[in-house]
N, C-alpha and C positions, 0 to 999 in steps of 0.2 A: 652539623645537622644530619647525621647519618640516619637512614631509615625514614626520610621525609616522604609523605604521601600528599599529593595535591590533586583535588578533584575539580573538574570543570563544572559539574552539575551536582547540586546538593544531595539529590536522592541516590547518587551512585556511591558505592563504597569500594575501596581497594585496600590492599595490604602491602606492607613492606616485609622483608624477611627479618627473622630474628637474628640474623647475622649480618654484619656490615659488609661482608664480602659477597653477599648474594642478593639478588632481586628475583622475586617470583610473582607470577600471576597465573590464574587458573584458566584453562581452556574453556571455550564457549560451551555453555551447558552444564559446567560443573558448579555446584552450589554446596559450600561447606563452611564449617566454623574454623577460623584460623586465629592463632595467637598474633597479636600486634605488640611489638616491643619498642618502647622509646629508649634507645640505648643511652646510658649515662645517668638515667633517672631510676631505673629498676622497676618501673611500673609496667603492669600488664593489663590488657583488656581484650575481650573477644568481640569481633564484629563479623557480620555475615558478608561474604564476598559475592560480588556479581560476576558471572562467568565472562571471561574475556581471553583474548590471545595477546601475547606481548611480542614486540619486535624491537630490535636494537636500532636506535636512531644514530648513535655515534658517541664518540668520546671527546673530552677536551672542553675548551672554553667556547661558549657562544655557538652552539649548534646552529647552522644556517639554513636548515630545511624549512620548507613552507608547510602549509596545512595547519595542524594544531602545534604551535611552536612554543617551547620554553627555553629561555636563555639561561644557561647553567654556568656557574662560576666554579673554578677549580677542575676536578677530575671525576672519573668514574663513568657510569653508564646511565643514559636516559632511555627509559622504556616507555612505549606508548601502548595503552590498552586499545586494541583495534576494535573491540566490541563497544566500549563505553566512551572512549575518547578522553581518558584522564591519564596523567603521567606519573611515573614513580621514579624518584631519584635515589641512587645508592648513596655514596659519599658525595658531598658537595653542598653548595648553598644556592638556593633558588633566589635570584635577585630580581627577575622580571618575567612576566608572563605575557605572551602576545599570541593572538590567533589571527591567522591570515586565511584568505580565501583559497581553497584548494582548487586544482585544475578540474576536478570532477564536478565542482559546483558551476564552473563556467560552462561545462558541457551540458548540464541539466537545464540551465537557463536558456541556452541557445535552442535546445530541444523544445522547451516549453514555449518559446517564442514562435518556432515554426509550427508547432501544433496549434497555436492560436490562429496563425494565418491559414493553416489547413482547414480549420472549421469555419473561420470567417468567410473563406471563399465559397464554402458550401452554402452558408446561410444567406449570402447575397441573393441567391436564386429563390430562396424561400420567401423573401420579401418582394423581390422584383417580379415574381410570377403573378402577383395579384394585378398590377397594372398591365402586364403583358397579356393576361387572360382576358381582361376587359377590352384591350385593344384588338385582340385577334378573335374574340368570341369563343373561347375554349369552354367546354363543359366541365363539370366537376370530375367526371371519370377521366377525361383527357388531361385535365390538370394533374391528376394523380400519376398519369403516364409520364408527363413532363418532369414531375418531381422525382420519379423513380429512375429516369434515364441515366442519371449519374451512377446508379448502382449497377447498370448493365456492364460497364467497363470494370467497375470495382470488383465485381464477383470473379472476374478472370485474373485480374492482376494480383489478388491477395495471395494465392498459392504460388504463382510464378515469382512475385516479389519476395515472398518469404524464403523461397529457395535461393533466390539471388542474394538475399541478405546473409544466409548461412554460408554462401560460397565467397562473396566479395566484401561482405561487411556492411554495416548500416550506414556509414558515412557516405560512401559513393552512391549507394542506391537511393538514399534520401535526397542527395543533391540532384540526381537526375529526375526524381519525382517532382521536386519543387520547381525545377526549370520547366518541365512539361505542363504541370497543372497551372502554373502562372500564365503560360502561353494560352492554354485553353480558357482560362478565366478572361483574359483580354479579348479573345475572339467570340465569346458567348453573345454579347449584344449584336455583333455583326451577323452572326448566324441566325439569331432570332428574327432579324429584319429581312433576312434572305428567304428562309422557309422553315417550316416546322421540322422537316427532315434534317436540315442542316443543324438546327438547334439540338435535336435529339442526338445527332452524331457527335457534336462537339461536347455535349454533356457526358456522353458515354466515354469519350476520350479523356475528359477531365477526371472521371471516376477511375479510369485505367491508371492514370498517373498517381492519384491519391491513394490507391490501394496499397502502396508500399510504405506509407507513413508509419502506421502502427507497428508492423513487424520490425522496421528499422529502429524505431524508438525503443522497443523492448530489447532488441539485441544490443544496442549501444549502452543502455542503462545497466544491463546485466554484466557487461564487461567493465564498466566504469565505476560500479558501486558494489561494496560488499553486501552480503545477504541482509545484515541487520540495518542497512540504510536504504535498501532497494525499494521498499514500499513507500517511503517518504519521497524518494526520487521520482517514482511513478506518479505519486500524488501531486508533486509540483508540475510535472509534465502534463498530466491530465487536467490540472487546474488551468494551465494555459489553453488546453484544448477546449474546455468549457467556456473560458473567457472569450474565445473566438466567437461563440454564439452571441455573447453580450455585445462585443465590438461590432459584429456583423448586423445584428438586429437594430442597434442604436444608430450606427453611422449610415447604413444604407438608405433609410428614408430621408435623412438630412442631406446626404450627397445627391440623391436622386432629385430632391426638391430644388437644389441649387444648380446642378449641372445637367441632370437628365438621367435616364435609365443607364446609360453607359458609364456614368461617373464612378460608382463604387467598384465596378469591374476593373476599370483602369487603375484605381487607387490600390486595390489589394494585389493585383498582379505586379505592380511596381514594387510594393513592399516585399513581395516574395523574391524578386530578383535582387533587391538590395540585401536581404538576409543571406542570399546565396554567396555573395562576395566575402562575407565574414566567415561563413561555414567552410568554404573551400580551403582557407589557409589557417584556420584556428582550431580544427578538431581532427583527431585521428580515430580510426576504427577501434583501437585497443590502447589502453593507457601505456602499455609497454612500448608502443611506437611513438609516443608523444615526446617531443624535445623539451616541452615546458614543464612536465611533471617532475616533482622531486622524488628522491629515492624513498623517503619516509612515507610519502603518500602512496607511492606505488606498492610498497610493502604492506601498508594498511589495507589497500584494496585486495591484493592477492591473498593475504592471510585471512581475510573476511569472506572468502568464497568457499563454497562447498567443493567446487570442481574448478581448478585453475588450468586444466589441460587445454592447450590451444586446439581450436577446431581443425579437423583434418580436411575440411572442405568437401568430404564425401557426404552425399545425401542418403538418408535412410529411405527405404521403399515406403511409399504412401500406404500400401497395404499393411505393413508392419505397424505404422502409427495408428491405423484405424482398427487394429486387432485387439486393443486393450480398452477396457471400460473407463479407466481414468482419462483417456483421451476423449472419449465420448461425453464424460461429465463436463469437460471444458468446452467441447463443441456445442453441446446442448445449452450450456450456460451462455455462450456467446450468441447463439441463435436467439435466445429469449431476451438477452440484454439489448441486442440491436432491434428486435421487434418493437419493444417498448420505447427505446431511445428515438428511433426514427419517426414513430407516431408523434411524439412530443415535439421533435425538431421541425418536421415538415408541416404539421397540421395545426400547431397552436396559434400562429397568427391568423389562420383562416377560421379556426374555432372561435377565437375572440371576436372576429368580425361578423361571422354568420350567425353564431349562437347567441352572443351577448351584445351584438350591434355596436361594437367598438370600432372607431375608424382606424385606418392602417397605421398611422403614426402612434396612436395610443396602444394599439394591439402589439406593436413592436416593443414598447416599453413594458407592458404587462408580461410579454413573453420573455424579455431579457432578464428580468429580476430573478426568476428561478435558476437560470443558468449561472448567474453570478454567485448565487448562494451555493450552487453545486460545486463551483470551483473551490470555494473555501472548505466545504465538507469533504471533498475528495482528498485534500491535503491532511485534514484532521484524521480521516480514515487511515491514510498511510502512516501517519505518526503513531496512531493508536496501535496499528498492526506491529510496527517495529518495537514499540514499547512492550507489548505482550510477548513477543519473541525473546526480547532481552530478559524479561521477567521469568523465563523458563517454561512458558507454555509451548506445547508441541506445535510444530509448523502447520500441520494439517488441521489441528483444532482452530488455530487462528484463522486459517484460510476459510474454514467452514463457518465460523462465526461471522466473518465479514461478508461472505457470500449470502448467508441467510438474511442478514440485515439488508443487504443490497437488493434482494428480490421480494421478501415479504413486505418490506416497507412500501415500495412503490405499488405493489399489488393492492394493498389496503387503501392507499391514497387514490388510486384510479377508481376504485369502487365508490369512494367518498365523493369523487368529482361529480358524479351524477346528481348529488344533492346541492351543489353550489348554484347560486342564483345571481351572484354579482361578480364583476370582473375582479374585485379585490379578493374575494373568497376563493375564486378559481385560481388566481395567481398564487395564493398561499398554499393551496392543496398541491398544485403542480410543483411548487418549491419543495414541499415535503417529499414528493415522489422522487424528484431529481436528487435532492440531498441524500436521501437514503440509498438511492440506486448507485451513487458514487462509491459506496462501500464495496461494491463488487470489483472495483479496480484492485483492491487488496485481497481479492478472492481468486476468481478464475484467471484473471489477467496475469497475476504473479505466479500462479500455479503452473503455467506453461513452462517457465524456467525451472521449476522444481522437478518436473517429471522428464523433461527432455532438454537439458542444458546445451547439448551440441546440435540439436535440431529444432530449436525454439522458433526460428523464423518460419520453417516449413509448417510446423504444427500450428503456429499462430495464423499463417496464411490459410490453412485448411479451415480453422475455426472461423476466421474472418469471412471466408467464402460462404460458410453456412449462415453466418450472421447477415451477410449481404443478401442472401436468398430470403431470409426472414424479413429484412428491411424492404425488399421489393414487394413481397406478398402483403406486408402490413400497410405500406404506403399506398399501393394500388387498391388493396382491399378496403381500406378506410374510405377511399374515394367512392367506390361502388356502394358501400354501406350507406354513406351519406346520401348518395343519389337515389338509392332504392328505398331506404327507410326514413330518410330525412332526419336522421339523428345519429350522434356519436355514441350514445349510451351502450348499445349492444356490443359494439366493437371494443369499448373500454373494458367491459365485463369479461370479454373473451381474452383480452390481454392480461387482465388480473389473474385469471385462471392459469394461464400459461406460466406466469411468474411463480405461482404456488407449486405447480407440478415440477418445474425445473429445480426449485429449491430442494424438494425431496430427492430427486435424482442425483443432484450434486452431493448431498450429504451421504448418500448411500455408496457412491462409487469413486469419489475423489480421493487422492492420496497425496501425501507430501514427500514420498520417497521417489528416488530416481527410477524411472521405468525404462527409458531408452538411452 
């Protein structure tokens, strides 16, 4: 059966050589017409090839590598297409096909789990603040200050954490971050009972610890996944992040009703420490350091990267990163994304309760549904982005399409929110806003690695700091708007305008080329 071609997915095509002694596959981005010969029968036909890179998995009988594995009888070479995931056999007979879970998938699921806990720990306070405000007699403006106190620490740790990630790797920095934010979560109810000053201090410390999560995630996934799989990996991880909203919003009222205000804080801090024990021994900063990864999977990852050079550990000057417009396109996009995101995250339970007269438990359910839908749409956005890149569309075109959907969609949705009169309609519109905003994960968030692969942590940290500043302004500003005007409508319109302006700026100045 010389010249056999086996595809994992029906819409992918590959080719075997016209010679039994050769196997060929085209590099990523090449699209051409190629002769396909079935030796021994003399028939010929033409098929379009999809761009890919090939790597040798081994010779002989029964290759034992993991990942996408094909057991081959007799001899010759098994080549795996790193771009599409299908295999080509020279001489030999394919007798069995098996697919096993690669080490990189274990990494992304652990990252998704910790991102879920990261966001759940934040959301606990968004729900618990309602009974705490009633207990301590806080005004709407002070409530906004309490909600934003998490961001005071977050704004400082983003740049520092990003630089630490570039120097020491995402695994170690993420581990320390989880340990510290779990401790802060555990101490939050004790601080609230002691004094408002203690509460604000512990929430700032909590934000300081959580500021390293996103740069660590981005660094780890860029090292563990080839370019054509990276958007899907980020989609899975950010789906975990959004599901943290659902878990936090739904479990917090239930646990508080059974145990008290301290219950959900104890629960989520314990889960964080439990996750840490698995992370410490199961993950490495780089796939080249992992004792569990197979040679074939490592080659697939390395061959699917634009830049496989190991990081030198030297940090670029911040002034240099800020001297280019593509950096500012990412920074402004993150600023806008966080502005809208934190409005929806911190104020939606209160919006449902004060504007629509829904009780706290019902408000949590109405607020949770949109975040669950966002988790699904974020993965869809990542898969769509990867598909378009494989189909031959330019990297920057795909990034700009995703970013435009991610900002124009929620902008229009927030303007429509002013027309909603029932909790169901409001929840539907918020769901649309969040689902569409998740497309920006395949836009500016991935663009960081495109333009600065060796300094992605630092650039992500700078962008996160700008985003955190936006989150502070929007969270506190919304509180004052509600107190002064008695309505959310004006602030929602302002947020929509910001989405539209940022879309134009990103499309003008973003690039998919390496800049630093």
